[in-house]
C-alpha positions as CSV (number, residue, x, y, z in Angstrom):
1,M,17.7,-102.4,-31.8
2,S,14.1,-102.5,-30.5
3,F,11.0,-101.4,-32.4
4,T,8.3,-99.5,-30.5
5,L,4.7,-99.3,-31.8
6,P,3.0,-95.9,-31.9
7,A,0.9,-95.1,-28.8
8,D,-2.4,-95.2,-30.7
9,V,-1.7,-98.6,-32.1
10,Q,-0.7,-99.9,-28.7
11,A,-4.0,-98.5,-27.3
12,V,-5.9,-100.4,-30.0
13,L,-4.0,-103.6,-29.3
14,V,-4.6,-103.3,-25.5
15,T,-8.3,-102.7,-26.2
16,W,-8.6,-105.8,-28.4
17,R,-6.6,-107.9,-25.9
18,T,-9.0,-106.8,-23.1
19,L,-12.0,-107.7,-25.3
20,V,-10.6,-111.1,-26.1
21,Q,-9.8,-111.9,-22.5
22,D,-13.3,-110.9,-21.4
23,P,-15.5,-114.0,-21.3
24,M,-18.6,-111.9,-21.7
25,V,-17.5,-110.8,-25.2
26,W,-17.5,-114.4,-26.3
27,W,-21.2,-114.6,-25.6
28,E,-21.6,-111.8,-28.2
29,V,-19.4,-113.6,-30.6
30,G,-21.5,-116.7,-30.2
31,V,-24.6,-114.7,-30.9
32,L,-23.1,-113.3,-34.1
33,V,-22.0,-116.8,-35.2
34,L,-25.4,-118.3,-34.5
35,A,-27.1,-115.4,-36.2
36,A,-24.9,-115.8,-39.3
37,A,-25.5,-119.6,-39.4
38,G,-29.2,-119.1,-39.0
39,A,-29.3,-116.5,-41.7
40,L,-27.5,-118.7,-44.1
41,L,-29.8,-121.6,-43.4
42,V,-32.9,-119.4,-43.8
43,H,-31.5,-117.9,-47.1
44,R,-30.8,-121.4,-48.4
45,V,-34.2,-122.7,-47.5
46,L,-36.3,-119.8,-48.6
47,S,-34.4,-118.3,-51.6
48,Q,-35.3,-121.2,-53.9
49,G,-39.0,-120.9,-53.0
50,L,-38.8,-117.1,-53.6
51,L,-37.1,-117.6,-56.9
52,E,-39.8,-120.0,-58.1
53,R,-42.6,-117.6,-56.9
54,T,-40.8,-114.7,-58.6
55,E,-40.7,-116.6,-61.9
56,Q,-44.4,-117.4,-61.5
57,N,-45.4,-113.7,-60.9
58,T,-43.5,-112.0,-63.7
59,E,-46.8,-110.6,-65.1
60,Y,-47.6,-108.9,-61.7
61,A,-45.0,-106.1,-61.5
62,M,-45.6,-105.1,-57.9
63,R,-45.5,-108.7,-56.6
64,H,-42.5,-109.5,-58.8
65,L,-40.6,-106.5,-57.5
66,A,-41.5,-107.3,-53.8
67,L,-40.3,-110.9,-54.2
68,K,-37.1,-109.9,-55.9
69,T,-36.3,-107.3,-53.2
70,L,-37.0,-109.8,-50.4
71,Q,-34.7,-112.3,-52.1
72,R,-31.9,-109.7,-52.2
73,I,-32.2,-108.6,-48.5
74,L,-33.2,-112.0,-47.0
75,L,-29.6,-112.8,-45.8
76,P,-28.9,-109.4,-44.0
77,I,-32.4,-109.1,-42.6
78,S,-32.3,-112.7,-41.3
79,M,-29.0,-112.1,-39.6
80,L,-30.3,-108.8,-38.2
81,I,-33.3,-110.5,-36.7
82,G,-31.0,-113.0,-35.1
83,V,-28.7,-110.3,-33.7
84,L,-31.6,-108.3,-32.3
85,V,-33.1,-111.4,-30.6
86,G,-29.7,-112.3,-29.2
87,R,-29.0,-108.8,-28.0
88,A,-32.4,-108.7,-26.2
89,L,-31.6,-112.0,-24.4
90,L,-28.1,-110.8,-23.3
91,Q,-29.6,-107.5,-22.1
92,H,-32.1,-109.4,-20.1
93,Q,-29.2,-111.1,-18.3
94,D,-27.4,-107.8,-17.8
95,M,-24.6,-108.8,-20.1
96,P,-22.7,-106.3,-22.3
97,V,-23.9,-106.0,-25.9
98,G,-21.4,-103.5,-27.4
99,L,-20.3,-105.8,-30.2
100,L,-23.9,-106.5,-31.1
101,D,-24.7,-102.8,-31.1
102,L,-21.9,-102.4,-33.6
103,A,-23.3,-105.1,-35.9
104,V,-26.9,-103.8,-36.0
105,P,-26.2,-100.6,-38.1
106,L,-23.8,-102.5,-40.3
107,L,-26.5,-105.1,-41.2
108,I,-29.1,-102.3,-41.7
109,S,-26.7,-100.5,-44.0
110,L,-26.1,-103.7,-46.0
111,A,-29.8,-104.3,-46.5
112,T,-30.4,-100.6,-47.4
113,I,-27.6,-100.6,-50.0
114,R,-28.9,-103.8,-51.6
115,T,-32.4,-102.5,-51.7
116,V,-31.5,-99.1,-53.2
117,V,-29.1,-100.6,-55.8
118,Y,-31.9,-103.0,-56.9
119,F,-34.4,-100.2,-57.2
120,L,-31.8,-98.2,-59.3
121,R,-31.4,-101.1,-61.6
122,K,-35.1,-101.6,-62.0
123,T,-35.7,-97.8,-62.5
124,F,-32.9,-96.9,-64.9
125,R,-31.4,-98.6,-67.9
126,P,-28.0,-100.3,-67.2
127,G,-25.0,-98.3,-68.0
128,P,-21.9,-96.5,-66.6
129,A,-24.1,-93.8,-64.9
130,V,-26.1,-96.3,-62.9
131,K,-22.9,-98.1,-61.9
132,A,-21.4,-94.8,-60.7
133,W,-24.5,-94.0,-58.7
134,E,-24.4,-97.4,-57.1
135,N,-20.8,-96.8,-56.0
136,L,-21.6,-93.3,-54.7
137,I,-24.7,-94.5,-52.7
138,A,-22.8,-97.4,-51.2
139,T,-19.8,-95.2,-50.2
140,S,-22.1,-92.5,-48.7
141,V,-24.0,-95.0,-46.6
142,W,-20.8,-96.6,-45.3
143,I,-19.3,-93.1,-44.5
144,V,-22.5,-92.2,-42.5
145,V,-22.3,-95.5,-40.6
146,A,-18.6,-95.0,-39.8
147,L,-19.3,-91.5,-38.5
148,H,-22.2,-92.9,-36.4
149,L,-20.1,-95.7,-34.9
150,L,-17.2,-93.3,-34.1
151,G,-19.6,-90.8,-32.5
152,W,-18.6,-88.1,-34.9
153,L,-22.0,-87.8,-36.8
154,P,-23.6,-85.2,-34.6
155,A,-20.5,-83.0,-34.8
156,V,-20.4,-83.3,-38.6
157,L,-24.1,-82.5,-38.9
158,D,-23.7,-79.4,-36.6
159,G,-20.7,-78.3,-38.7
160,L,-22.7,-78.6,-42.0
161,D,-25.6,-76.7,-40.4
162,G,-23.2,-74.0,-39.3
163,M,-22.1,-73.4,-42.9
164,A,-25.1,-71.2,-43.9
165,M,-26.0,-68.0,-45.7
166,Q,-28.9,-65.7,-45.2
167,V,-31.2,-65.1,-48.2
168,G,-33.8,-62.5,-47.2
169,E,-35.6,-64.0,-44.2
170,K,-34.6,-67.5,-45.1
171,R,-31.5,-69.3,-43.7
172,I,-30.0,-71.8,-46.1
173,S,-27.3,-74.2,-44.8
174,V,-25.3,-76.9,-46.4
175,L,-27.1,-79.4,-44.3
176,A,-30.5,-78.1,-45.6
177,V,-29.3,-78.3,-49.2
178,G,-28.0,-81.8,-48.6
179,K,-31.4,-82.9,-47.1
180,L,-33.2,-81.4,-50.1
181,V,-31.0,-83.2,-52.6
182,L,-31.4,-86.5,-50.7
183,A,-35.2,-86.0,-50.5
184,V,-35.5,-85.1,-54.2
185,A,-33.3,-88.1,-55.2
186,V,-35.2,-90.6,-53.1
187,L,-38.7,-89.3,-54.1
188,W,-37.8,-89.0,-57.8
189,M,-36.4,-92.5,-57.8
190,L,-39.6,-93.7,-56.2
191,A,-41.7,-91.7,-58.7
192,L,-39.8,-93.2,-61.6
193,W,-40.2,-96.7,-60.2
194,I,-44.0,-96.2,-59.8
195,A,-44.1,-94.8,-63.4
196,R,-42.3,-97.9,-64.6
197,L,-45.0,-100.1,-62.8
198,I,-47.7,-98.0,-64.4
199,E,-46.0,-98.4,-67.8
200,N,-45.9,-102.1,-67.5
201,R,-49.5,-102.3,-66.4
202,I,-50.7,-100.0,-69.2
203,S,-48.7,-101.9,-71.9
204,Q,-50.5,-105.1,-70.9
205,A,-53.9,-103.5,-71.5
206,A,-55.0,-104.8,-74.9
207,Y,-58.0,-102.4,-75.0
208,V,-55.8,-99.3,-75.0
209,N,-54.2,-98.4,-78.3
210,P,-50.4,-97.8,-78.5
211,G,-50.7,-94.0,-78.8
212,M,-52.9,-93.7,-75.8
213,Q,-50.6,-96.0,-73.8
214,V,-47.7,-93.7,-74.5
215,A,-49.8,-90.6,-73.6
216,L,-50.9,-92.1,-70.3
217,V,-47.4,-93.2,-69.4
218,K,-45.8,-89.9,-70.1
219,L,-48.6,-87.9,-68.4
220,S,-48.3,-90.1,-65.3
221,K,-44.5,-89.8,-65.2
222,F,-44.7,-86.0,-65.5
223,L,-47.3,-85.7,-62.7
224,L,-45.4,-88.1,-60.4
225,L,-42.1,-86.2,-60.9
226,V,-43.8,-82.9,-60.1
227,L,-45.5,-84.4,-57.1
228,A,-42.2,-85.9,-55.9
229,F,-40.4,-82.5,-56.2
230,L,-43.2,-80.7,-54.3
231,L,-43.1,-83.4,-51.5
232,A,-39.3,-83.1,-51.3
233,L,-39.6,-79.3,-50.8
234,D,-42.3,-79.7,-48.2
235,A,-40.2,-82.5,-46.4
236,V,-37.3,-80.2,-45.8
237,G,-39.5,-77.3,-44.6
238,I,-39.5,-75.1,-47.7
239,D,-42.7,-73.0,-47.9
240,L,-44.4,-73.9,-51.2
241,T,-45.9,-70.5,-51.5
242,A,-42.4,-69.3,-52.3
243,L,-42.7,-71.2,-55.6
244,T,-44.9,-68.4,-56.9
245,V,-41.7,-66.3,-57.5
246,F,-40.1,-69.2,-59.2
247,G,-43.3,-69.7,-61.3
248,G,-43.1,-66.1,-62.4
249,A,-39.4,-66.4,-63.4
250,L,-40.2,-69.6,-65.3
251,G,-43.0,-67.8,-67.2
252,V,-40.5,-65.1,-68.2
253,G,-38.0,-67.8,-69.3
254,L,-40.7,-69.5,-71.3
255,G,-41.5,-66.3,-73.0
256,F,-37.9,-65.8,-74.1
257,G,-35.5,-68.7,-74.3
258,L,-37.6,-71.7,-73.4
259,Q,-40.5,-71.2,-75.7
260,R,-39.3,-73.7,-78.3
261,I,-38.8,-76.3,-75.6
262,A,-42.2,-75.6,-74.1
263,S,-43.7,-75.7,-77.6
264,N,-42.2,-79.1,-78.3
265,F,-43.3,-80.4,-74.9
266,I,-46.9,-79.3,-75.3
267,S,-47.0,-80.5,-78.9
268,G,-45.9,-83.9,-77.7
269,F,-48.9,-84.2,-75.5
270,I,-51.2,-83.0,-78.4
271,V,-49.8,-85.6,-80.7
272,L,-50.2,-88.3,-78.0
273,F,-53.8,-87.4,-77.1
274,D,-55.2,-86.8,-80.5
275,R,-53.6,-90.1,-81.6
276,S,-52.6,-88.8,-85.0
277,I,-49.2,-90.5,-84.7
278,R,-48.6,-93.8,-82.9
279,P,-45.6,-96.1,-82.5
280,G,-45.3,-98.3,-85.5
281,D,-46.9,-95.9,-87.9
282,V,-45.3,-95.2,-91.3
283,I,-45.0,-91.5,-91.9
284,T,-43.6,-89.0,-94.4
285,I,-42.4,-85.5,-93.3
286,G,-41.2,-83.5,-96.3
287,D,-38.6,-85.8,-97.9
288,K,-38.2,-87.9,-94.8
289,F,-39.8,-91.4,-94.7
290,G,-39.7,-93.9,-91.9
291,W,-41.3,-95.8,-89.1
292,V,-42.2,-94.2,-85.8
293,Q,-40.2,-96.0,-83.1
294,E,-40.8,-93.9,-80.0
295,L,-42.8,-90.8,-78.9
296,R,-40.7,-88.8,-76.5
297,A,-41.5,-85.6,-74.5
298,R,-39.6,-83.4,-76.9
299,Y,-39.2,-85.4,-80.1
300,V,-40.4,-88.4,-82.1
301,V,-37.9,-91.1,-83.1
302,V,-38.4,-92.0,-86.8
303,R,-36.2,-94.8,-88.3
304,D,-35.7,-94.5,-92.0
305,R,-35.0,-97.3,-94.6
306,D,-31.3,-97.0,-93.9
307,G,-31.7,-97.9,-90.2
308,V,-30.9,-94.3,-89.2
309,D,-33.0,-92.9,-86.3
310,R,-34.1,-89.3,-87.0
311,L,-35.2,-87.2,-84.0
312,I,-38.1,-85.1,-85.3
313,P,-39.2,-82.2,-82.9
314,N,-42.9,-82.5,-81.9
315,E,-43.6,-79.0,-83.0
316,T,-42.7,-80.1,-86.6
317,L,-45.5,-82.7,-86.5
318,I,-48.0,-80.0,-85.5
319,T,-47.0,-77.1,-87.8
320,N,-46.0,-79.1,-91.0
321,E,-47.9,-81.5,-93.3
322,V,-47.4,-85.1,-92.3
323,I,-48.4,-88.1,-94.3
324,N,-49.4,-91.0,-92.1
325,W,-49.6,-94.1,-94.3
326,S,-51.3,-96.1,-91.6
327,F,-53.5,-93.6,-89.8
328,G,-57.1,-94.6,-90.6
329,D,-57.5,-97.2,-93.2
330,R,-54.3,-99.2,-93.3
331,N,-54.9,-100.0,-97.0
332,V,-52.4,-98.0,-99.1
333,R,-52.4,-97.7,-102.9
334,L,-49.2,-97.8,-104.9
335,K,-48.8,-96.6,-108.5
336,I,-46.2,-98.2,-110.7
337,P,-45.6,-96.5,-114.1
338,V,-44.4,-98.6,-117.0
339,S,-43.8,-97.7,-120.7
340,I,-43.9,-100.0,-123.7
341,S,-42.9,-99.6,-127.3
342,Y,-45.4,-98.4,-129.9
343,D,-44.8,-101.7,-131.7
344,N,-46.3,-103.8,-128.9
345,D,-50.0,-104.5,-128.0
346,P,-51.0,-102.3,-125.0
347,E,-53.9,-104.6,-124.1
348,Q,-51.6,-107.6,-123.8
349,A,-49.2,-105.4,-121.7
350,L,-52.1,-104.4,-119.4
351,A,-53.0,-108.0,-118.8
352,L,-49.4,-108.9,-118.0
353,L,-49.3,-106.1,-115.5
354,L,-52.3,-107.6,-113.6
355,E,-50.7,-111.0,-113.6
356,A,-47.5,-109.6,-112.2
357,A,-49.4,-107.9,-109.4
358,K,-51.3,-111.0,-108.5
359,T,-48.0,-113.0,-108.0
360,N,-47.0,-110.7,-105.1
361,P,-48.3,-112.0,-101.7
362,R,-48.5,-108.5,-100.2
363,V,-50.9,-107.2,-102.9
364,L,-54.5,-107.3,-101.8
365,A,-57.1,-109.1,-103.9
366,E,-59.7,-106.6,-102.7
367,P,-59.5,-103.8,-103.6
368,A,-58.4,-105.5,-106.8
369,P,-55.3,-104.3,-108.7
370,G,-56.1,-102.0,-111.7
371,T,-54.3,-100.8,-114.8
372,R,-54.5,-97.7,-116.9
373,L,-53.2,-96.4,-120.2
374,M,-52.1,-92.9,-119.1
375,A,-50.7,-91.3,-122.2
376,F,-48.9,-91.6,-125.6
377,G,-45.4,-90.4,-124.7
378,D,-42.5,-89.3,-126.9
379,S,-40.7,-92.6,-126.5
380,G,-43.6,-95.1,-125.9
381,I,-47.0,-95.8,-124.6
382,E,-47.3,-94.9,-120.8
383,L,-49.1,-97.5,-118.7
384,E,-49.7,-97.5,-114.9
385,L,-50.3,-100.4,-112.5
386,R,-52.3,-99.6,-109.3
387,V,-52.2,-102.0,-106.4
388,W,-53.3,-102.0,-102.7
389,I,-51.3,-103.2,-99.7
390,Q,-52.2,-103.5,-96.1
391,D,-48.8,-103.4,-94.3
392,P,-47.0,-100.2,-95.2
393,E,-44.9,-100.6,-92.1
394,S,-43.2,-103.5,-93.9
395,G,-41.9,-101.1,-96.5
396,L,-43.1,-99.6,-99.8
397,A,-40.0,-99.8,-101.9
398,S,-39.7,-103.6,-101.5
399,V,-43.2,-104.1,-103.0
400,R,-42.4,-101.8,-105.9
401,S,-39.1,-103.6,-106.5
402,D,-40.7,-107.1,-106.5
403,I,-43.6,-106.0,-108.8
404,N,-41.2,-104.3,-111.2
405,L,-39.0,-107.4,-111.4
406,A,-42.1,-109.5,-112.1
407,I,-43.2,-107.1,-114.9
408,W,-39.8,-107.2,-116.5
409,R,-39.8,-111.0,-116.5
410,A,-43.3,-111.1,-118.0
411,F,-42.5,-108.5,-120.7
412,K,-39.3,-110.3,-121.6
413,A,-41.1,-113.6,-122.0
414,A,-43.9,-112.0,-124.1
415,G,-41.4,-110.1,-126.3
416,I,-42.7,-106.7,-125.1
417,V,-40.1,-103.9,-125.3
418,I,-39.6,-101.3,-122.6
419,P,-38.4,-98.3,-124.6
420,Y,-35.7,-95.8,-123.7
421,P,-35.8,-92.2,-124.7
422,Q,-35.2,-91.8,-128.5
423,R,-35.8,-89.4,-131.3
424,D,-36.4,-90.0,-135.0
425,L,-34.6,-87.6,-137.4
426,H,-36.2,-87.0,-140.8
427,I,-34.2,-85.4,-143.5
428,R,-36.6,-83.4,-145.7
429,S,-34.3,-82.3,-148.4
430,G,-32.6,-84.7,-150.9
431,L,-29.0,-85.7,-151.4
432,E,-28.7,-83.2,-154.2
433,T,-29.3,-80.4,-151.8
434,L,-26.6,-81.7,-149.5
435,K,-24.1,-82.0,-152.4
436,S,-24.7,-78.5,-153.5
């Protein structure tokens, strides 16, 4: 029983046998081997130097990124240069270069994928979405290269261009939509990368306060994204004057369903530029108290004392009363009420309150702590200790707790009683009346 290979497999084997037996092909193989060996040598010699220069230029974002990108594409680019030089020499001798022509787009694709993946990782935060985009980009590039090598790419592009629909006087094809999506994706990624560089540069400017830093970063990112979108539309041949219709529709949408989103977006810029709230501020909104972590386009991230991040819409900060404990003067006064028994000396208690305040390292010596006798209550004499602190972002309840504990210890040592609610009952009639 004999086994016969399919005709197409036999054709492939015959082609490879012919190539192997052709001595001219071995010249191309030799060029590929020399190019690969040279690329490995160049990568080994230069990569360590690039790594050292990269570590030395971490404060210069553009130079750091350029060095890291060069380090990633050094191997394929070095081999590509070797292949191109070898191909030119073989062509000069009228020798075939088909195998080298096959290697050139493969090396270009490898360098492109490495560059795009690195830019993705520098632009976006690591996560499953970035990994999925990396796989999608790599697969798409290899598919395009395969179609190009097989000679099918022009036919595929013509087929995509043939799938079109007429919208008024404009012809929209699948190919045009694909070009638009590709242009928007590339330009948006470039815009986000530039915005990241601007953010790094602004964050290092010590003369710019944190609130203005966030404002400049968000404004630059918004302008860059809008510019990238307009450039993408212009790159695929879409008339920008047609956006007037879209602008009118957007205006109607803002007037109805999107007005709250637009209000929060605009309120965010107002908060940023008037510098009323900055990252690190301690604020109170209604019964919500916490530390400002981030200022976003639509909301502010406020972390409360339980470690829970609350997303407060920007519009709320504009329309409601907000207490910013660290807005102007960072000194904040705390009032700590205390009651003592009528049997104790209030002057002694007031002195002990001052001593308890001075033992706390967060209490300022100037303005000095103060004490007041506020009222004669139903259960005892009501006193109040007033202290100033300079770091409200470190917490207010912790200071109260420490001072209250120091007061309790001082009162206990001095024999001063902290009363609890009580009532004295006086019987005005005698026992005789009760007996009768």
